[in-house]
mmCIF file of the N, C-alpha and C atoms, coordinates in Angstrom:
data_MODEL
# 
_entry.id   MODEL 
# 
loop_
_atom_site.group_PDB 
_atom_site.id 
_atom_site.type_symbol 
_atom_site.label_atom_id 
_atom_site.label_alt_id 
_atom_site.label_comp_id 
_atom_site.label_asym_id 
_atom_site.label_entity_id 
_atom_site.label_seq_id 
_atom_site.pdbx_PDB_ins_code 
_atom_site.Cartn_x 
_atom_site.Cartn_y 
_atom_site.Cartn_z 
_atom_site.occupancy 
_atom_site.B_iso_or_equiv 
_atom_site.pdbx_formal_charge 
_atom_site.auth_seq_id 
_atom_site.auth_comp_id 
_atom_site.auth_asym_id 
_atom_site.auth_atom_id 
_atom_site.pdbx_PDB_model_num 
ATOM 1  N N  . MET A 1 1  ? -0.944 -18.883 -120.768 1.00 0.00 ? 1  MET A N  1 
ATOM 2  C CA . MET A 1 1  ? -0.997 -17.647 -119.526 1.00 0.00 ? 1  MET A CA 1 
ATOM 3  C C  . MET A 1 1  ? -2.526 -17.158 -119.784 1.00 0.00 ? 1  MET A C  1 
ATOM 4  N N  . PRO A 1 2  ? -3.614 -16.445 -118.966 1.00 0.00 ? 2  PRO A N  1 
ATOM 5  C CA . PRO A 1 2  ? -4.360 -15.663 -118.861 1.00 0.00 ? 2  PRO A CA 1 
ATOM 6  C C  . PRO A 1 2  ? -4.354 -14.651 -119.090 1.00 0.00 ? 2  PRO A C  1 
ATOM 7  N N  . LEU A 1 3  ? -4.627 -14.194 -120.428 1.00 0.00 ? 3  LEU A N  1 
ATOM 8  C CA . LEU A 1 3  ? -4.184 -12.759 -120.475 1.00 0.00 ? 3  LEU A CA 1 
ATOM 9  C C  . LEU A 1 3  ? -5.411 -11.713 -119.356 1.00 0.00 ? 3  LEU A C  1 
ATOM 10 N N  . PRO A 1 4  ? -6.679 -12.121 -118.783 1.00 0.00 ? 4  PRO A N  1 
ATOM 11 C CA . PRO A 1 4  ? -6.911 -11.045 -117.799 1.00 0.00 ? 4  PRO A CA 1 
ATOM 12 C C  . PRO A 1 4  ? -5.903 -10.683 -116.494 1.00 0.00 ? 4  PRO A C  1 
ATOM 13 N N  . TRP A 1 5  ? -5.058 -11.638 -115.982 1.00 0.00 ? 5  TRP A N  1 
ATOM 14 C CA . TRP A 1 5  ? -3.849 -11.818 -114.870 1.00 0.00 ? 5  TRP A CA 1 
ATOM 15 C C  . TRP A 1 5  ? -3.034 -10.369 -115.879 1.00 0.00 ? 5  TRP A C  1 
ATOM 16 N N  . ILE A 1 6  ? -2.425 -10.939 -117.007 1.00 0.00 ? 6  ILE A N  1 
ATOM 17 C CA . ILE A 1 6  ? -1.666 -10.133 -117.273 1.00 0.00 ? 6  ILE A CA 1 
ATOM 18 C C  . ILE A 1 6  ? -1.819 -8.468  -117.505 1.00 0.00 ? 6  ILE A C  1 
ATOM 19 N N  . LYS A 1 7  ? -3.241 -8.149  -117.932 1.00 0.00 ? 7  LYS A N  1 
ATOM 20 C CA . LYS A 1 7  ? -3.808 -6.980  -117.737 1.00 0.00 ? 7  LYS A CA 1 
ATOM 21 C C  . LYS A 1 7  ? -3.752 -6.716  -116.289 1.00 0.00 ? 7  LYS A C  1 
ATOM 22 N N  . MET A 1 8  ? -4.205 -7.246  -115.334 1.00 0.00 ? 8  MET A N  1 
ATOM 23 C CA . MET A 1 8  ? -4.584 -6.710  -113.995 1.00 0.00 ? 8  MET A CA 1 
ATOM 24 C C  . MET A 1 8  ? -3.001 -6.124  -113.483 1.00 0.00 ? 8  MET A C  1 
ATOM 25 N N  . TRP A 1 9  ? -2.292 -7.381  -113.530 1.00 0.00 ? 9  TRP A N  1 
ATOM 26 C CA . TRP A 1 9  ? -0.844 -7.165  -113.304 1.00 0.00 ? 9  TRP A CA 1 
ATOM 27 C C  . TRP A 1 9  ? 0.067  -6.073  -113.859 1.00 0.00 ? 9  TRP A C  1 
ATOM 28 N N  . VAL A 1 10 ? -0.159 -6.113  -115.561 1.00 0.00 ? 10 VAL A N  1 
ATOM 29 C CA . VAL A 1 10 ? 0.342  -4.580  -115.645 1.00 0.00 ? 10 VAL A CA 1 
ATOM 30 C C  . VAL A 1 10 ? -0.158 -3.312  -115.067 1.00 0.00 ? 10 VAL A C  1 
ATOM 31 N N  . GLU A 1 11 ? -1.637 -3.606  -115.010 1.00 0.00 ? 11 GLU A N  1 
ATOM 32 C CA . GLU A 1 11 ? -2.438 -2.005  -114.683 1.00 0.00 ? 11 GLU A CA 1 
ATOM 33 C C  . GLU A 1 11 ? -1.759 -1.715  -113.219 1.00 0.00 ? 11 GLU A C  1 
ATOM 34 N N  . ALA A 1 12 ? -1.322 -2.996  -112.060 1.00 0.00 ? 12 ALA A N  1 
ATOM 35 C CA . ALA A 1 12 ? -1.064 -2.860  -110.998 1.00 0.00 ? 12 ALA A CA 1 
ATOM 36 C C  . ALA A 1 12 ? 0.674  -2.240  -111.086 1.00 0.00 ? 12 ALA A C  1 
ATOM 37 N N  . LEU A 1 13 ? 0.921  -2.653  -111.659 1.00 0.00 ? 13 LEU A N  1 
ATOM 38 C CA . LEU A 1 13 ? 2.423  -1.860  -112.094 1.00 0.00 ? 13 LEU A CA 1 
ATOM 39 C C  . LEU A 1 13 ? 2.795  -0.434  -112.804 1.00 0.00 ? 13 LEU A C  1 
ATOM 40 N N  . ASP A 1 14 ? 1.829  -0.238  -112.902 1.00 0.00 ? 14 ASP A N  1 
ATOM 41 C CA . ASP A 1 14 ? 1.671  0.886   -113.610 1.00 0.00 ? 14 ASP A CA 1 
ATOM 42 C C  . ASP A 1 14 ? 1.399  2.255   -112.179 1.00 0.00 ? 14 ASP A C  1 
ATOM 43 N N  . ASP A 1 15 ? 0.378  1.269   -111.723 1.00 0.00 ? 15 ASP A N  1 
ATOM 44 C CA . ASP A 1 15 ? 0.039  2.445   -109.672 1.00 0.00 ? 15 ASP A CA 1 
ATOM 45 C C  . ASP A 1 15 ? 1.111  1.946   -109.003 1.00 0.00 ? 15 ASP A C  1 
ATOM 46 N N  . PRO A 1 16 ? 1.543  3.413   -108.512 1.00 0.00 ? 16 PRO A N  1 
ATOM 47 C CA . PRO A 1 16 ? 2.451  3.406   -107.817 1.00 0.00 ? 16 PRO A CA 1 
ATOM 48 C C  . PRO A 1 16 ? 1.935  2.925   -106.241 1.00 0.00 ? 16 PRO A C  1 
ATOM 49 N N  . LYS A 1 17 ? 0.713  2.847   -105.898 1.00 0.00 ? 17 LYS A N  1 
ATOM 50 C CA . LYS A 1 17 ? 0.235  2.548   -104.399 1.00 0.00 ? 17 LYS A CA 1 
ATOM 51 C C  . LYS A 1 17 ? 0.293  0.876   -104.666 1.00 0.00 ? 17 LYS A C  1 
ATOM 52 N N  . LEU A 1 18 ? -0.307 0.542   -105.660 1.00 0.00 ? 18 LEU A N  1 
ATOM 53 C CA . LEU A 1 18 ? -0.526 -0.718  -105.906 1.00 0.00 ? 18 LEU A CA 1 
ATOM 54 C C  . LEU A 1 18 ? 0.854  -1.584  -105.888 1.00 0.00 ? 18 LEU A C  1 
ATOM 55 N N  . THR A 1 19 ? 2.142  -0.991  -106.657 1.00 0.00 ? 19 THR A N  1 
ATOM 56 C CA . THR A 1 19 ? 3.229  -1.478  -106.796 1.00 0.00 ? 19 THR A CA 1 
ATOM 57 C C  . THR A 1 19 ? 3.988  -1.163  -105.382 1.00 0.00 ? 19 THR A C  1 
ATOM 58 N N  . ARG A 1 20 ? 3.519  -0.271  -104.704 1.00 0.00 ? 20 ARG A N  1 
ATOM 59 C CA . ARG A 1 20 ? 4.317  -0.606  -103.591 1.00 0.00 ? 20 ARG A CA 1 
ATOM 60 C C  . ARG A 1 20 ? 3.637  -1.584  -102.571 1.00 0.00 ? 20 ARG A C  1 
ATOM 61 N N  . MET A 1 21 ? 2.931  -1.433  -102.403 1.00 0.00 ? 21 MET A N  1 
ATOM 62 C CA . MET A 1 21 ? 1.959  -2.531  -101.886 1.00 0.00 ? 21 MET A CA 1 
ATOM 63 C C  . MET A 1 21 ? 2.278  -3.875  -101.869 1.00 0.00 ? 21 MET A C  1 
ATOM 64 N N  . SER A 1 22 ? 2.530  -4.334  -103.067 1.00 0.00 ? 22 SER A N  1 
ATOM 65 C CA . SER A 1 22 ? 1.970  -5.680  -103.007 1.00 0.00 ? 22 SER A CA 1 
ATOM 66 C C  . SER A 1 22 ? 3.331  -6.578  -104.093 1.00 0.00 ? 22 SER A C  1 
ATOM 67 N N  . LEU A 1 23 ? 4.390  -5.736  -103.609 1.00 0.00 ? 23 LEU A N  1 
ATOM 68 C CA . LEU A 1 23 ? 5.995  -6.464  -103.811 1.00 0.00 ? 23 LEU A CA 1 
ATOM 69 C C  . LEU A 1 23 ? 5.628  -7.876  -103.603 1.00 0.00 ? 23 LEU A C  1 
ATOM 70 N N  . ALA A 1 24 ? 5.153  -8.445  -102.463 1.00 0.00 ? 24 ALA A N  1 
ATOM 71 C CA . ALA A 1 24 ? 4.939  -9.995  -102.033 1.00 0.00 ? 24 ALA A CA 1 
ATOM 72 C C  . ALA A 1 24 ? 4.154  -10.113 -102.520 1.00 0.00 ? 24 ALA A C  1 
ATOM 73 N N  . GLU A 1 25 ? 2.819  -9.506  -103.352 1.00 0.00 ? 25 GLU A N  1 
ATOM 74 C CA . GLU A 1 25 ? 2.310  -9.941  -104.788 1.00 0.00 ? 25 GLU A CA 1 
ATOM 75 C C  . GLU A 1 25 ? 2.854  -10.395 -106.566 1.00 0.00 ? 25 GLU A C  1 
ATOM 76 N N  . ARG A 1 26 ? 3.866  -9.178  -106.143 1.00 0.00 ? 26 ARG A N  1 
ATOM 77 C CA . ARG A 1 26 ? 4.353  -9.323  -107.442 1.00 0.00 ? 26 ARG A CA 1 
ATOM 78 C C  . ARG A 1 26 ? 5.023  -10.920 -107.599 1.00 0.00 ? 26 ARG A C  1 
ATOM 79 N N  . GLY A 1 27 ? 5.802  -11.065 -106.480 1.00 0.00 ? 27 GLY A N  1 
ATOM 80 C CA . GLY A 1 27 ? 6.682  -12.332 -106.669 1.00 0.00 ? 27 GLY A CA 1 
ATOM 81 C C  . GLY A 1 27 ? 5.602  -13.099 -106.587 1.00 0.00 ? 27 GLY A C  1 
ATOM 82 N N  . ALA A 1 28 ? 4.573  -13.744 -106.212 1.00 0.00 ? 28 ALA A N  1 
ATOM 83 C CA . ALA A 1 28 ? 3.499  -14.282 -106.395 1.00 0.00 ? 28 ALA A CA 1 
ATOM 84 C C  . ALA A 1 28 ? 2.867  -14.640 -107.829 1.00 0.00 ? 28 ALA A C  1 
ATOM 85 N N  . TRP A 1 29 ? 2.959  -13.629 -108.407 1.00 0.00 ? 29 TRP A N  1 
ATOM 86 C CA . TRP A 1 29 ? 2.581  -13.302 -110.110 1.00 0.00 ? 29 TRP A CA 1 
ATOM 87 C C  . TRP A 1 29 ? 3.660  -13.722 -110.601 1.00 0.00 ? 29 TRP A C  1 
ATOM 88 N N  . TRP A 1 30 ? 4.915  -13.484 -110.159 1.00 0.00 ? 30 TRP A N  1 
ATOM 89 C CA . TRP A 1 30 ? 5.743  -14.154 -111.457 1.00 0.00 ? 30 TRP A CA 1 
ATOM 90 C C  . TRP A 1 30 ? 6.110  -15.816 -110.903 1.00 0.00 ? 30 TRP A C  1 
ATOM 91 N N  . GLY A 1 31 ? 5.583  -16.490 -109.318 1.00 0.00 ? 31 GLY A N  1 
ATOM 92 C CA . GLY A 1 31 ? 5.774  -17.265 -109.154 1.00 0.00 ? 31 GLY A CA 1 
ATOM 93 C C  . GLY A 1 31 ? 4.227  -18.517 -109.878 1.00 0.00 ? 31 GLY A C  1 
ATOM 94 N N  . LEU A 1 32 ? 3.162  -17.769 -110.498 1.00 0.00 ? 32 LEU A N  1 
ATOM 95 C CA . LEU A 1 32 ? 1.815  -17.930 -111.107 1.00 0.00 ? 32 LEU A CA 1 
ATOM 96 C C  . LEU A 1 32 ? 2.290  -18.054 -112.911 1.00 0.00 ? 32 LEU A C  1 
ATOM 97 N N  . LEU A 1 33 ? 3.156  -17.104 -113.112 1.00 0.00 ? 33 LEU A N  1 
ATOM 98 C CA . LEU A 1 33 ? 3.055  -16.819 -114.524 1.00 0.00 ? 33 LEU A CA 1 
ATOM 99 C C  . LEU A 1 33 ? 4.094  -17.913 -115.378 1.00 0.00 ? 33 LEU A C  1 
# 
């Protein structure tokens, strides 16, 4: 697994605005991981 992706994903989860706007993106992340 590419660690930079994980770092970006964790940072996105820590940012309320990003987390809120990227529910679909989070589904895509889970598909990639």
